[in-house]
C-alpha positions as CSV (number, residue, x, y, z in Angstrom):
1,M,-24.2,-33.7,-14.2
2,T,-22.1,-30.5,-12.4
3,S,-18.9,-29.0,-13.7
4,G,-17.7,-28.4,-10.0
5,K,-17.7,-24.6,-10.9
6,T,-19.5,-22.8,-8.4
7,S,-21.8,-19.5,-9.6
8,R,-21.1,-16.2,-7.9
9,P,-23.4,-13.8,-6.8
10,Q,-23.5,-10.6,-9.3
11,D,-24.6,-7.2,-8.6
12,A,-26.9,-5.3,-10.9
13,E,-24.2,-4.2,-13.1
14,G,-22.9,-8.2,-13.4
15,T,-20.0,-8.1,-11.5
16,S,-19.2,-10.9,-9.2
17,A,-19.1,-9.8,-5.5
18,S,-15.7,-11.2,-5.0
19,A,-14.3,-9.0,-7.6
20,E,-16.1,-5.7,-6.0
21,K,-13.9,-6.8,-2.8
22,R,-10.8,-6.8,-5.0
23,K,-11.5,-3.5,-6.3
24,A,-12.2,-1.9,-2.9
25,K,-9.7,-0.1,-1.2
26,P,-8.2,-2.5,2.4
27,E,-9.5,-0.6,5.5
28,W,-6.0,-0.4,6.7
29,A,-4.9,1.3,3.5
30,D,-5.4,5.0,4.7
31,G,-3.6,4.0,8.0
32,L,-0.7,2.5,6.6
33,R,-0.3,5.9,4.0
34,Q,-0.2,8.2,7.0
35,I,2.3,6.4,8.7
36,Y,4.6,6.4,5.7
37,D,4.1,9.9,5.4
38,S,4.9,10.8,8.7
39,V,7.9,9.0,8.1
40,L,9.1,11.0,5.1
41,D,8.1,14.0,7.1
42,E,11.0,13.0,9.8
43,P,13.8,14.8,9.9
44,L,17.3,12.9,9.4
45,P,19.3,12.0,12.2
46,D,22.6,14.0,12.6
47,S,24.9,11.0,12.7
48,F,23.2,10.5,9.2
49,N,23.6,13.9,8.0
50,D,27.2,13.5,9.1
51,L,28.0,10.3,7.5
52,L,26.7,12.0,4.1
53,A,28.8,15.0,4.6
54,K,31.8,13.0,5.0
55,L,30.7,11.0,1.8
56,D,30.4,14.4,-0.3
57,D,34.0,15.4,0.9
58,P,36.5,15.1,-1.9
59,S,39.6,14.6,0.4
């Protein structure tokens, strides 16, 4: 009689292979970080700076 659970392969330390995959950094993570950093380095558009100046004006 089986319990319906499947056994998962374990490495030398006793952790399952799927647990190791979850801990691993996804392949696309570095690319996403580079895109995010490049957007942060972009200057603000003049129209946005003008809007901020108008909002800061006390009159």
